[in-house]
C-alpha positions, -999 to 999 in steps of 0.1 A, spaced: 0 0 0 28 25 10 48 16 -22 17 24 -44 13 57 -26 49 66 -31 46 58 -69 15 78 -72 32 108 -54 63 104 -77 41 103 -108 23 134 -97 57 152 -92 71 141 -125 42 158 -143 43 190 -122 58 223 -134 86 241 -116 60 266 -103 39 238 -89 69 222 -72 79 255 -56 44 260 -43 43 224 -30 75 231 -11 61 263 4 29 245 14 48 218 32 69 244 50 39 263 60 23 231 72 53 223 93 53 258 108 16 255 117 21 221 134 51 234 154 41 241 190 69 255 211 69 252 248 69 290 251 37 292 230 20 265 250 30 283 283 16 316 270 -17 299 261 -20 286 296 -12 320 310 -37 337 287 -64 312 299 -56 321 335 -57 358 327 -92 354 312 -106 343 346 -129 369 361 -107 380 390 -77 386 367 -95 407 341 -90 439 361 -58 454 376 -52 441 411 -43 476 424 -65 501 405 -91 481 387 -81 491 351 -95 466 326 -74 442 306 -41 441 325 -11 430 304 16 427 332 20 403 361 41 403 392 56 369 390 64 365 426 32 381 440 9 366 414 -9 399 407 -20 410 372 -16 448 369 -20 476 343 9 494 326 7 524 351 8 502 382 35 480 367 58 510 366 53 515 404 59 478 410 91 480 390 104 509 412 100 487 444 127 463 432 125 427 421 129 415 457 94 429 463 78 426 429 92 411 397 72 425 368 69 406 335 48 412 303 21 387 295 28 391 258 64 403 254 84 382 278 93 345 273 74 321 296 81 285 306 55 260 318 72 262 353 69 300 354 32 299 345 25 272 370 42 292 398 19 322 389 -12 300 389 -3 285 423 -4 320 438 -41 322 430 -44 353 408 -58 387 418 -86 373 440 -62 355 463 -37 384 463 -62 410 473 -78 387 499 -44 386 515 -30 421 510 -63 441 511 -80 424 541 -80 455 564 -80 487 544 -87 517 566 -120 535 560 -104 568 550 -79 551 527 -93 547 492 -80 522 467 -67 538 435 -90 541 404 -80 537 368 -77 575 365 -58 580 398 -25 599 398 8 582 400 13 596 436 -19 579 448 -9 546 431 26 547 446 14 554 481 -12 526 480 10 500 464 39 507 489 15 504 518 0 472 503 31 452 494 61 468 511 47 479 545 19 453 543 -4 476 563 -36 459 551 -29 423 561 -53 404 584 -41 410 619 -49 374 629 -25 362 602 4 378 623 -7 359 654 -8 324 638 17 299 652 47 294 629 59 261 616 79 242 642 110 226 628 111 188 629 144 189 647 126 201 678 106 169 680 132 143 672 150 143 705 139 120 734 159 139 760 144 163 785 163 192 768 139 189 739 109 203 758 130 232 771 142 241 736 107 239 722 92 260 750 119 287 745 114 286 707 76 289 709 78 317 734 102 337 713 82 333 682 50 342 699 66 374 712 79 382 677 44 377 662 27 398 689 51 426 684 47 424 646 10 425 649 12 454 673 34 474 648 10 467 620 -20 477 641 -2 510 649 5 516 612 -32 510 604 -43 533 632 -19 560 620 -32 556 585 -68 561 597 -60 592 617 -35 610 595 -36 618 558 -8 601 538 23 623 536 37 627 502 73 615 501 101 640 491 116 611 470 106 610 434 111 572 432 81 557 415 63 591 415 66 596 377 44 591 347 55 566 321 52 572 283 61 537 272 84 507 276 118 498 261 130 463 257 168 462 258 186 431 244 222 430 257 236 409 229 274 405 234 307 421 244 339 424 225 375 428 237 364 436 273 391 446 298 410 421 318 403 423 355 414 389 368 447 372 360 441 366 323 404 372 319 372 385 336 337 374 347 317 402 332 280 412 337 261 443 325 242 467 348 215 489 331 198 518 347 169 541 335 159 566 361 153 548 393 151 513 376 181 491 375 186 455 361 216 434 354 225 404 332 238 371 343 275 367 349 296 349 322 327 335 337 362 337 322 353 354 290 364 387 273 340 382 244 308 371 262 274 365 245 245 373 268 216 377 244 195 387 274 164 409 272 156 434 300 124 456 302 121 492 315 94 517 319 102 550 302 96 580 325 81 611 310 113 631 313 131 604 293 165 600 311 195 584 294 200 547 296 231 542 317 253 511 310 279 498 334 300 467 330 316 449 360 338 419 367 322 397 394 343 390 424 334 366 452 355 380 480 359 417 471 340 445 454 332 439 418 357 455 395 347 483 371 350 474 334 336 505 316 305 527 313 284 545 287 251 564 282 225 560 255 202 589 246 169 571 239 149 602 231 153 599 193 140 563 196 109 574 216 103 603 192 105 579 162 81 555 179 56 583 186 58 594 149 52 558 138 22 555 161 7 587 147 10 573 112 38 596 100 59 566 89 44 538 69 55 506 51 68 472 62 104 485 67 115 522 69 144 542 82 127 566 106 157 587 118 194 590 112 214 596 143 243 620 143 272 602 159 285 635 172 255 638 195 269 611 217 306 602 216 298 570 236 276 554 209 283 542 174 249 534 159 251 509 130 244 529 99 229 556 122 195 541 118 163 537 138 141 514 118 104 503 118 98 467 107 67 446 113 53 473 136 85 473 158 107 504 163 142 493 168 178 506 171 210 485 169 239 500 188 276 492 189 285 508 222 321 519 229 327 517 267 342 548 283 368 553 311 384 519 304 412 506 283 391 486 259 357 471 253 325 473 232 289 461 237 264 452 211 229 463 222 195 462 206 167 485 218 130 482 210 104 508 219 72 492 230 38 509 229 18 512 262 -10 492 246 10 459 244 
């Protein structure tokens, strides 16, 4: 049966024109592309399904519809404006990822689902909001969002007081001994933990009482108290001829900063020409500060060694993105702006081009590091619309 099918297929091909053969090849390639299901695509479908549940269709912090960002360690889906505040808290408090733009693994999505989504997050962190303290609305100012989000997740002023008084987990080591010393150790341990929990509950109660009696003071710090005009996705591609900071090589990593936001790549050991290919996401403040780049050599037993620095002016990229959004630049691929290298002696932009291709506004930069004997970085920057 199979031999007959192969002969039939061969006879069909022998009578086909070159045009037919090319089309057949394209059809087979397209079929293969459709059938291919990457783990990342499968994970994103699972995440999208979880996002479609009723509790997750509104921002956990202000109630804006259709949130596209998630705090991976808190499990809260938030809007673009609240995500900027979360980012300013630091990844140890809230690690913000894009539902659509970031890569997701099955494990990452399962961890978010285990946290329960917005309903579970708000049951925990908004249990006891003072009567005079209003939750932000979709049109609330950035100051109101920042104040509420810090109280909610950093100071944890709205937790259930009884949660602070619950008895902690008792290590199994306390129960494994048959000597009389075991009961003494257990008693001391429980007494100390009870005192700690009572004192923590008292402090939280005082904070809630203060919040009820006093209006929230506006901080003098500007951290997080800024409006955002968009996002940039920075792909740290590679380094070339980096400086030696150990005996013969270095263990380099890159630190990027935009305003009050800072993120770093992984460390690549013993390599002067490292390839990171690592994507980092930043919110763009309305005053559009420069993107600061620092390279360091990782040391275990001393301060990390400096390996160069530079700054990138991202204002032309943002301007080009705005022009493209307003329909001033059309076509599948177009040079939007040519950058004058004299504007910034630190950067050497490939062909001086900011390009628009497939709806994406990108800039490829070969960055010459400053205040160091040698070293260049290859960086790709993409401006992301607030709607994504």
